[in-house]
PDB file of N, CA, C and O in Angstrom:
ATOM      1  N   MET A   1      49.039 140.257 110.763  1.00  0.00           N
ATOM      2  CA  MET A   1      49.707 141.254 109.785  1.00  0.00           C
ATOM      3  C   MET A   1      48.385 141.567 108.592  1.00  0.00           C
ATOM      4  O   MET A   1      47.917 140.843 107.714  1.00  0.00           O
ATOM      5  N   LYS A   2      48.104 142.772 108.958  1.00  0.00           N
ATOM      6  CA  LYS A   2      47.298 143.083 107.459  1.00  0.00           C
ATOM      7  C   LYS A   2      47.826 143.603 106.289  1.00  0.00           C
ATOM      8  O   LYS A   2      48.710 144.441 106.463  1.00  0.00           O
ATOM      9  N   ILE A   3      47.462 143.277 104.873  1.00  0.00           N
ATOM     10  CA  ILE A   3      47.836 144.084 104.007  1.00  0.00           C
ATOM     11  C   ILE A   3      46.869 144.530 103.040  1.00  0.00           C
ATOM     12  O   ILE A   3      45.697 144.179 103.173  1.00  0.00           O
ATOM     13  N   SER A   4      47.108 145.026 102.391  1.00  0.00           N
ATOM     14  CA  SER A   4      46.071 146.004 101.020  1.00  0.00           C
ATOM     15  C   SER A   4      46.410 145.059 100.335  1.00  0.00           C
ATOM     16  O   SER A   4      47.488 144.487 100.501  1.00  0.00           O
ATOM     17  N   VAL A   5      45.699 144.787  99.600  1.00  0.00           N
ATOM     18  CA  VAL A   5      45.479 144.084  98.139  1.00  0.00           C
ATOM     19  C   VAL A   5      44.617 144.716  97.246  1.00  0.00           C
ATOM     20  O   VAL A   5      43.451 144.993  97.529  1.00  0.00           O
ATOM     21  N   LYS A   6      45.305 145.023  95.864  1.00  0.00           N
ATOM     22  CA  LYS A   6      44.536 145.328  94.541  1.00  0.00           C
ATOM     23  C   LYS A   6      44.592 144.105  94.149  1.00  0.00           C
ATOM     24  O   LYS A   6      45.682 143.540  94.056  1.00  0.00           O
ATOM     25  N   VAL A   7      43.142 143.328  93.776  1.00  0.00           N
ATOM     26  CA  VAL A   7      42.641 142.619  92.758  1.00  0.00           C
ATOM     27  C   VAL A   7      42.596 142.806  91.361  1.00  0.00           C
ATOM     28  O   VAL A   7      41.886 143.682  90.869  1.00  0.00           O
ATOM     29  N   ILE A   8      43.753 141.563  90.244  1.00  0.00           N
ATOM     30  CA  ILE A   8      43.087 142.500  88.797  1.00  0.00           C
ATOM     31  C   ILE A   8      42.402 141.097  88.757  1.00  0.00           C
ATOM     32  O   ILE A   8      43.176 140.156  88.576  1.00  0.00           O
ATOM     33  N   PRO A   9      41.101 140.809  88.894  1.00  0.00           N
ATOM     34  CA  PRO A   9      40.637 139.360  88.194  1.00  0.00           C
ATOM     35  C   PRO A   9      40.770 139.131  86.473  1.00  0.00           C
ATOM     36  O   PRO A   9      41.087 140.017  85.679  1.00  0.00           O
ATOM     37  N   ASN A  10      40.494 137.944  86.186  1.00  0.00           N
ATOM     38  CA  ASN A  10      40.283 137.557  84.710  1.00  0.00           C
ATOM     39  C   ASN A  10      41.754 138.266  84.034  1.00  0.00           C
ATOM     40  O   ASN A  10      41.566 139.041  83.097  1.00  0.00           O
ATOM     41  N   ALA A  11      42.878 138.081  84.378  1.00  0.00           N
ATOM     42  CA  ALA A  11      44.315 138.422  84.071  1.00  0.00           C
ATOM     43  C   ALA A  11      44.525 137.054  83.005  1.00  0.00           C
ATOM     44  O   ALA A  11      44.081 135.911  83.118  1.00  0.00           O
ATOM     45  N   LYS A  12      45.345 137.639  81.989  1.00  0.00           N
ATOM     46  CA  LYS A  12      46.000 136.332  81.801  1.00  0.00           C
ATOM     47  C   LYS A  12      46.857 135.651  82.083  1.00  0.00           C
ATOM     48  O   LYS A  12      46.925 134.483  81.700  1.00  0.00           O
ATOM     49  N   LYS A  13      47.980 136.389  83.047  1.00  0.00           N
ATOM     50  CA  LYS A  13      48.981 135.494  84.056  1.00  0.00           C
ATOM     51  C   LYS A  13      48.587 135.723  85.605  1.00  0.00           C
ATOM     52  O   LYS A  13      48.093 136.729  86.114  1.00  0.00           O
ATOM     53  N   GLN A  14      48.986 134.368  86.271  1.00  0.00           N
ATOM     54  CA  GLN A  14      48.752 134.774  87.587  1.00  0.00           C
ATOM     55  C   GLN A  14      49.626 135.368  88.135  1.00  0.00           C
ATOM     56  O   GLN A  14      50.457 134.555  88.539  1.00  0.00           O
ATOM     57  N   LEU A  15      49.883 136.343  88.365  1.00  0.00           N
ATOM     58  CA  LEU A  15      51.217 137.022  89.303  1.00  0.00           C
ATOM     59  C   LEU A  15      50.968 137.617  90.537  1.00  0.00           C
ATOM     60  O   LEU A  15      49.812 137.476  90.937  1.00  0.00           O
ATOM     61  N   ILE A  16      51.653 138.180  91.181  1.00  0.00           N
ATOM     62  CA  ILE A  16      51.967 138.924  92.513  1.00  0.00           C
ATOM     63  C   ILE A  16      52.738 140.074  92.103  1.00  0.00           C
ATOM     64  O   ILE A  16      53.673 139.865  91.330  1.00  0.00           O
ATOM     65  N   GLU A  17      52.499 141.288  92.500  1.00  0.00           N
ATOM     66  CA  GLU A  17      53.674 142.726  92.670  1.00  0.00           C
ATOM     67  C   GLU A  17      53.527 143.269  93.617  1.00  0.00           C
ATOM     68  O   GLU A  17      52.468 143.644  94.119  1.00  0.00           O
ATOM     69  N   LEU A  18      54.823 143.411  94.078  1.00  0.00           N
ATOM     70  CA  LEU A  18      54.990 144.549  95.615  1.00  0.00           C
ATOM     71  C   LEU A  18      55.054 145.874  94.630  1.00  0.00           C
ATOM     72  O   LEU A  18      55.624 146.245  93.604  1.00  0.00           O
ATOM     73  N   MET A  19      53.951 146.417  95.755  1.00  0.00           N
ATOM     74  CA  MET A  19      54.017 147.903  95.015  1.00  0.00           C
ATOM     75  C   MET A  19      55.243 148.572  96.365  1.00  0.00           C
ATOM     76  O   MET A  19      55.779 148.089  97.362  1.00  0.00           O
ATOM     77  N   ALA A  20      55.250 150.171  95.535  1.00  0.00           N
ATOM     78  CA  ALA A  20      56.272 150.657  96.556  1.00  0.00           C
ATOM     79  C   ALA A  20      55.332 151.113  97.992  1.00  0.00           C
ATOM     80  O   ALA A  20      55.828 152.021  98.658  1.00  0.00           O
ATOM     81  N   ASP A  21      54.228 150.617  98.401  1.00  0.00           N
ATOM     82  CA  ASP A  21      53.564 151.264  99.478  1.00  0.00           C
ATOM     83  C   ASP A  21      53.919 150.147 100.148  1.00  0.00           C
ATOM     84  O   ASP A  21      54.260 150.414 101.299  1.00  0.00           O
ATOM     85  N   SER A  22      53.976 148.924  99.860  1.00  0.00           N
ATOM     86  CA  SER A  22      54.280 147.829 100.694  1.00  0.00           C
ATOM     87  C   SER A  22      52.463 146.981 100.458  1.00  0.00           C
ATOM     88  O   SER A  22      51.820 146.285 101.245  1.00  0.00           O
ATOM     89  N   SER A  23      52.171 147.408  99.180  1.00  0.00           N
ATOM     90  CA  SER A  23      50.513 146.444  99.179  1.00  0.00           C
ATOM     91  C   SER A  23      50.748 145.713  98.556  1.00  0.00           C
ATOM     92  O   SER A  23      51.951 145.461  98.623  1.00  0.00           O
ATOM     93  N   LEU A  24      50.128 145.008  97.742  1.00  0.00           N
ATOM     94  CA  LEU A  24      50.047 144.086  96.625  1.00  0.00           C
ATOM     95  C   LEU A  24      49.472 144.274  95.829  1.00  0.00           C
ATOM     96  O   LEU A  24      48.409 144.824  96.117  1.00  0.00           O
ATOM     97  N   LYS A  25      49.651 144.057  94.712  1.00  0.00           N
ATOM     98  CA  LYS A  25      48.837 143.985  93.416  1.00  0.00           C
ATOM     99  C   LYS A  25      48.231 142.325  92.907  1.00  0.00           C
ATOM    100  O   LYS A  25      49.055 141.764  92.185  1.00  0.00           O
ATOM    101  N   VAL A  26      47.489 141.844  93.062  1.00  0.00           N
ATOM    102  CA  VAL A  26      47.380 140.358  92.271  1.00  0.00           C
ATOM    103  C   VAL A  26      46.543 140.286  91.146  1.00  0.00           C
ATOM    104  O   VAL A  26      45.412 140.751  91.009  1.00  0.00           O
ATOM    105  N   HIS A  27      47.207 139.669  90.387  1.00  0.00           N
ATOM    106  CA  HIS A  27      46.455 139.066  89.182  1.00  0.00           C
ATOM    107  C   HIS A  27      45.900 137.845  89.233  1.00  0.00           C
ATOM    108  O   HIS A  27      46.621 136.894  89.534  1.00  0.00           O
ATOM    109  N   LEU A  28      44.735 137.678  88.992  1.00  0.00           N
ATOM    110  CA  LEU A  28      44.395 136.180  89.170  1.00  0.00           C
ATOM    111  C   LEU A  28      43.972 135.803  87.744  1.00  0.00           C
ATOM    112  O   LEU A  28      43.824 136.681  86.894  1.00  0.00           O
ATOM    113  N   LYS A  29      43.816 134.764  87.530  1.00  0.00           N
ATOM    114  CA  LYS A  29      42.949 134.291  86.003  1.00  0.00           C
ATOM    115  C   LYS A  29      41.667 133.688  86.440  1.00  0.00           C
ATOM    116  O   LYS A  29      41.018 133.115  85.564  1.00  0.00           O
ATOM    117  N   ALA A  30      41.172 133.718  87.689  1.00  0.00           N
ATOM    118  CA  ALA A  30      39.857 133.714  87.585  1.00  0.00           C
ATOM    119  C   ALA A  30      38.735 135.051  87.341  1.00  0.00           C
ATOM    120  O   ALA A  30      38.972 136.236  87.104  1.00  0.00           O
ATOM    121  N   LYS A  31      37.701 134.469  87.473  1.00  0.00           N
ATOM    122  CA  LYS A  31      37.155 135.645  87.297  1.00  0.00           C
ATOM    123  C   LYS A  31      36.066 136.098  88.043  1.00  0.00           C
ATOM    124  O   LYS A  31      35.415 135.111  88.386  1.00  0.00           O
ATOM    125  N   PRO A  32      35.533 137.194  88.478  1.00  0.00           N
ATOM    126  CA  PRO A  32      35.066 137.759  89.679  1.00  0.00           C
ATOM    127  C   PRO A  32      33.318 136.746  89.856  1.00  0.00           C
ATOM    128  O   PRO A  32      32.409 137.361  90.415  1.00  0.00           O
ATOM    129  N   VAL A  33      33.141 135.861  89.553  1.00  0.00           N
ATOM    130  CA  VAL A  33      32.141 135.237  89.662  1.00  0.00           C
ATOM    131  C   VAL A  33      31.818 134.331  90.826  1.00  0.00           C
ATOM    132  O   VAL A  33      32.403 133.249  90.872  1.00  0.00           O
ATOM    133  N   GLU A  34      31.162 134.573  91.543  1.00  0.00           N
ATOM    134  CA  GLU A  34      30.731 133.867  92.941  1.00  0.00           C
ATOM    135  C   GLU A  34      32.104 133.420  93.748  1.00  0.00           C
ATOM    136  O   GLU A  34      32.508 132.390  94.288  1.00  0.00           O
ATOM    137  N   GLY A  35      32.556 134.645  93.552  1.00  0.00           N
ATOM    138  CA  GLY A  35      33.653 133.944  94.816  1.00  0.00           C
ATOM    139  C   GLY A  35      34.962 133.464  94.577  1.00  0.00           C
ATOM    140  O   GLY A  35      35.985 133.495  95.261  1.00  0.00           O
ATOM    141  N   LYS A  36      34.646 132.912  93.201  1.00  0.00           N
ATOM    142  CA  LYS A  36      35.838 132.343  92.350  1.00  0.00           C
ATOM    143  C   LYS A  36      37.612 133.103  92.894  1.00  0.00           C
ATOM    144  O   LYS A  36      38.603 132.652  93.468  1.00  0.00           O
ATOM    145  N   ALA A  37      37.188 134.516  92.273  1.00  0.00           N
ATOM    146  CA  ALA A  37      38.193 135.291  93.046  1.00  0.00           C
ATOM    147  C   ALA A  37      38.821 135.196  93.859  1.00  0.00           C
ATOM    148  O   ALA A  37      40.015 134.893  93.869  1.00  0.00           O
ATOM    149  N   ASN A  38      38.110 135.448  94.736  1.00  0.00           N
ATOM    150  CA  ASN A  38      38.017 135.631  96.368  1.00  0.00           C
ATOM    151  C   ASN A  38      39.225 133.967  96.516  1.00  0.00           C
ATOM    152  O   ASN A  38      40.451 134.014  96.613  1.00  0.00           O
ATOM    153  N   GLU A  39      38.815 133.357  96.501  1.00  0.00           N
ATOM    154  CA  GLU A  39      39.063 132.166  96.405  1.00  0.00           C
ATOM    155  C   GLU A  39      40.820 131.818  96.236  1.00  0.00           C
ATOM    156  O   GLU A  39      41.764 131.503  96.960  1.00  0.00           O
ATOM    157  N   ALA A  40      40.464 132.188  94.374  1.00  0.00           N
ATOM    158  CA  ALA A  40      42.113 131.912  94.054  1.00  0.00           C
ATOM    159  C   ALA A  40      42.819 132.956  94.732  1.00  0.00           C
ATOM    160  O   ALA A  40      44.036 132.813  94.608  1.00  0.00           O
ATOM    161  N   LEU A  41      42.436 134.102  95.506  1.00  0.00           N
ATOM    162  CA  LEU A  41      43.369 135.424  95.772  1.00  0.00           C
ATOM    163  C   LEU A  41      43.761 134.422  97.133  1.00  0.00           C
ATOM    164  O   LEU A  41      44.963 134.207  97.285  1.00  0.00           O
ATOM    165  N   ILE A  42      43.053 133.964  97.866  1.00  0.00           N
ATOM    166  CA  ILE A  42      43.338 133.407  99.271  1.00  0.00           C
ATOM    167  C   ILE A  42      44.580 132.289  99.198  1.00  0.00           C
ATOM    168  O   ILE A  42      45.544 132.132  99.947  1.00  0.00           O
ATOM    169  N   LYS A  43      44.094 131.453  97.786  1.00  0.00           N
ATOM    170  CA  LYS A  43      45.416 130.499  97.530  1.00  0.00           C
ATOM    171  C   LYS A  43      46.832 130.697  97.357  1.00  0.00           C
ATOM    172  O   LYS A  43      47.854 130.130  97.744  1.00  0.00           O
ATOM    173  N   VAL A  44      46.531 131.749  96.603  1.00  0.00           N
ATOM    174  CA  VAL A  44      47.674 132.592  95.858  1.00  0.00           C
ATOM    175  C   VAL A  44      48.422 132.948  97.240  1.00  0.00           C
ATOM    176  O   VAL A  44      49.471 132.391  97.563  1.00  0.00           O
ATOM    177  N   LEU A  45      47.782 133.930  98.027  1.00  0.00           N
ATOM    178  CA  LEU A  45      48.246 134.037  98.936  1.00  0.00           C
ATOM    179  C   LEU A  45      49.128 133.208 100.050  1.00  0.00           C
ATOM    180  O   LEU A  45      50.174 133.491 100.633  1.00  0.00           O
ATOM    181  N   ALA A  46      48.311 132.130 100.094  1.00  0.00           N
ATOM    182  CA  ALA A  46      48.890 131.107 100.971  1.00  0.00           C
ATOM    183  C   ALA A  46      50.164 131.065 100.284  1.00  0.00           C
ATOM    184  O   ALA A  46      51.079 131.777 100.699  1.00  0.00           O
ATOM    185  N   GLU A  47      50.325 130.324  99.297  1.00  0.00           N
ATOM    186  CA  GLU A  47      51.596 129.753  98.794  1.00  0.00           C
ATOM    187  C   GLU A  47      52.631 130.977  98.608  1.00  0.00           C
ATOM    188  O   GLU A  47      53.839 130.736  98.596  1.00  0.00           O
ATOM    189  N   TYR A  48      52.193 132.161  98.478  1.00  0.00           N
ATOM    190  CA  TYR A  48      53.517 133.341  98.530  1.00  0.00           C
ATOM    191  C   TYR A  48      54.140 133.557  99.845  1.00  0.00           C
ATOM    192  O   TYR A  48      55.335 133.845  99.912  1.00  0.00           O
ATOM    193  N   TYR A  49      53.250 133.409 101.120  1.00  0.00           N
ATOM    194  CA  TYR A  49      53.485 133.244 102.323  1.00  0.00           C
ATOM    195  C   TYR A  49      53.589 132.685 103.234  1.00  0.00           C
ATOM    196  O   TYR A  49      53.565 132.945 104.437  1.00  0.00           O
ATOM    197  N   LYS A  50      53.801 131.281 102.241  1.00  0.00           N
ATOM    198  CA  LYS A  50      53.917 129.861 102.749  1.00  0.00           C
ATOM    199  C   LYS A  50      53.080 129.714 104.268  1.00  0.00           C
ATOM    200  O   LYS A  50      53.561 129.480 105.378  1.00  0.00           O
ATOM    201  N   VAL A  51      51.958 129.894 103.955  1.00  0.00           N
ATOM    202  CA  VAL A  51      50.755 129.782 105.254  1.00  0.00           C
ATOM    203  C   VAL A  51      49.605 128.657 104.820  1.00  0.00           C
ATOM    204  O   VAL A  51      49.561 128.153 103.698  1.00  0.00           O
ATOM    205  N   PRO A  52      48.967 128.447 105.572  1.00  0.00           N
ATOM    206  CA  PRO A  52      47.483 127.033 105.233  1.00  0.00           C
ATOM    207  C   PRO A  52      46.529 128.476 104.845  1.00  0.00           C
ATOM    208  O   PRO A  52      46.376 129.553 105.421  1.00  0.00           O
ATOM    209  N   LYS A  53      46.051 127.949 103.708  1.00  0.00           N
ATOM    210  CA  LYS A  53      44.669 128.527 103.703  1.00  0.00           C
ATOM    211  C   LYS A  53      43.667 129.453 104.602  1.00  0.00           C
ATOM    212  O   LYS A  53      42.849 130.372 104.546  1.00  0.00           O
ATOM    213  N   SER A  54      44.088 128.873 105.153  1.00  0.00           N
ATOM    214  CA  SER A  54      42.889 128.936 106.773  1.00  0.00           C
ATOM    215  C   SER A  54      43.754 129.828 107.790  1.00  0.00           C
ATOM    216  O   SER A  54      43.592 129.980 109.001  1.00  0.00           O
ATOM    217  N   ASN A  55      44.444 130.215 107.179  1.00  0.00           N
ATOM    218  CA  ASN A  55      45.372 131.743 108.078  1.00  0.00           C
ATOM    219  C   ASN A  55      45.057 133.416 107.638  1.00  0.00           C
ATOM    220  O   ASN A  55      45.350 134.525 108.086  1.00  0.00           O
ATOM    221  N   ILE A  56      44.206 132.802 106.376  1.00  0.00           N
ATOM    222  CA  ILE A  56      43.962 133.761 105.773  1.00  0.00           C
ATOM    223  C   ILE A  56      42.776 134.140 105.570  1.00  0.00           C
ATOM    224  O   ILE A  56      41.989 133.254 105.237  1.00  0.00           O
ATOM    225  N   GLU A  57      42.275 135.488 105.691  1.00  0.00           N
ATOM    226  CA  GLU A  57      41.214 136.258 105.975  1.00  0.00           C
ATOM    227  C   GLU A  57      40.955 137.578 105.218  1.00  0.00           C
ATOM    228  O   GLU A  57      41.638 138.584 105.414  1.00  0.00           O
ATOM    229  N   ILE A  58      39.632 137.503 104.084  1.00  0.00           N
ATOM    230  CA  ILE A  58      39.220 138.599 103.527  1.00  0.00           C
ATOM    231  C   ILE A  58      38.625 139.850 104.654  1.00  0.00           C
ATOM    232  O   ILE A  58      37.424 139.624 104.801  1.00  0.00           O
ATOM    233  N   LEU A  59      38.989 140.923 105.384  1.00  0.00           N
ATOM    234  CA  LEU A  59      38.589 141.527 106.224  1.00  0.00           C
ATOM    235  C   LEU A  59      37.863 142.862 105.633  1.00  0.00           C
ATOM    236  O   LEU A  59      37.248 143.456 106.519  1.00  0.00           O
ATOM    237  N   GLN A  60      37.803 143.324 104.669  1.00  0.00           N
ATOM    238  CA  GLN A  60      36.864 144.425 103.767  1.00  0.00           C
ATOM    239  C   GLN A  60      37.436 144.102 102.031  1.00  0.00           C
ATOM    240  O   GLN A  60      38.523 143.682 101.632  1.00  0.00           O
ATOM    241  N   GLY A  61      36.391 144.438 101.398  1.00  0.00           N
ATOM    242  CA  GLY A  61      36.392 144.481 100.074  1.00  0.00           C
ATOM    243  C   GLY A  61      36.112 142.872  99.377  1.00  0.00           C
ATOM    244  O   GLY A  61      36.846 142.330  98.551  1.00  0.00           O
ATOM    245  N   GLU A  62      34.929 142.342  99.925  1.00  0.00           N
ATOM    246  CA  GLU A  62      34.968 141.425  99.422  1.00  0.00           C
ATOM    247  C   GLU A  62      34.287 140.924  97.781  1.00  0.00           C
ATOM    248  O   GLU A  62      34.375 139.918  97.078  1.00  0.00           O
ATOM    249  N   LYS A  63      33.793 141.871  97.713  1.00  0.00           N
ATOM    250  CA  LYS A  63      33.006 142.495  96.435  1.00  0.00           C
ATOM    251  C   LYS A  63      33.556 143.260  95.818  1.00  0.00           C
ATOM    252  O   LYS A  63      32.984 143.677  94.811  1.00  0.00           O
ATOM    253  N   GLY A  64      34.930 143.785  96.162  1.00  0.00           N
ATOM    254  CA  GLY A  64      35.606 144.921  95.153  1.00  0.00           C
ATOM    255  C   GLY A  64      36.578 144.391  94.626  1.00  0.00           C
ATOM    256  O   GLY A  64      36.464 143.245  94.190  1.00  0.00           O
ATOM    257  N   ARG A  65      37.795 145.092  94.531  1.00  0.00           N
ATOM    258  CA  ARG A  65      38.784 145.227  93.680  1.00  0.00           C
ATOM    259  C   ARG A  65      39.888 145.451  94.920  1.00  0.00           C
ATOM    260  O   ARG A  65      40.893 144.750  95.038  1.00  0.00           O
ATOM    261  N   ASN A  66      39.548 146.500  95.784  1.00  0.00           N
ATOM    262  CA  ASN A  66      40.446 146.645  96.892  1.00  0.00           C
ATOM    263  C   ASN A  66      40.285 146.023  97.948  1.00  0.00           C
ATOM    264  O   ASN A  66      39.192 146.169  98.494  1.00  0.00           O
ATOM    265  N   LYS A  67      41.159 145.250  98.507  1.00  0.00           N
ATOM    266  CA  LYS A  67      40.808 144.292  99.610  1.00  0.00           C
ATOM    267  C   LYS A  67      41.715 144.716 101.074  1.00  0.00           C
ATOM    268  O   LYS A  67      42.709 145.440 101.027  1.00  0.00           O
ATOM    269  N   LEU A  68      41.275 144.238 102.104  1.00  0.00           N
ATOM    270  CA  LEU A  68      42.238 144.253 103.139  1.00  0.00           C
ATOM    271  C   LEU A  68      42.511 142.709 103.753  1.00  0.00           C
ATOM    272  O   LEU A  68      41.550 142.202 104.332  1.00  0.00           O
ATOM    273  N   VAL A  69      43.470 142.104 103.686  1.00  0.00           N
ATOM    274  CA  VAL A  69      43.646 140.683 104.053  1.00  0.00           C
ATOM    275  C   VAL A  69      44.720 140.452 105.635  1.00  0.00           C
ATOM    276  O   VAL A  69      45.927 140.670 105.746  1.00  0.00           O
ATOM    277  N   GLN A  70      44.043 140.102 106.364  1.00  0.00           N
ATOM    278  CA  GLN A  70      44.989 139.063 107.306  1.00  0.00           C
ATOM    279  C   GLN A  70      45.462 137.980 107.231  1.00  0.00           C
ATOM    280  O   GLN A  70      44.790 137.024 106.844  1.00  0.00           O
ATOM    281  N   ILE A  71      46.618 137.883 107.554  1.00  0.00           N
ATOM    282  CA  ILE A  71      47.457 137.011 107.770  1.00  0.00           C
ATOM    283  C   ILE A  71      47.616 136.600 108.696  1.00  0.00           C
ATOM    284  O   ILE A  71      48.396 137.308 109.332  1.00  0.00           O
ATOM    285  N   LYS A  72      47.209 135.528 109.374  1.00  0.00           N
ATOM    286  CA  LYS A  72      47.590 135.043 110.833  1.00  0.00           C
ATOM    287  C   LYS A  72      49.166 134.274 110.922  1.00  0.00           C
ATOM    288  O   LYS A  72      49.586 133.849 111.998  1.00  0.00           O
TER     289      LYS A  72
END
């Protein structure tokens, strides 16, 4: 399953919002430094979808806010 995700790094609260177009908006406490926000995103999505972190892969947008994520 591929999902479009918009990441809001350095947020006060960590939460996931489901948007009208079935994409996700994910607020992360982690800062976008040295891949920490990407690691936090994978962890949060793994908990949300109840899958191992190894089943989640960022296909596009590793250095941007808009990402395409694949969940196996």
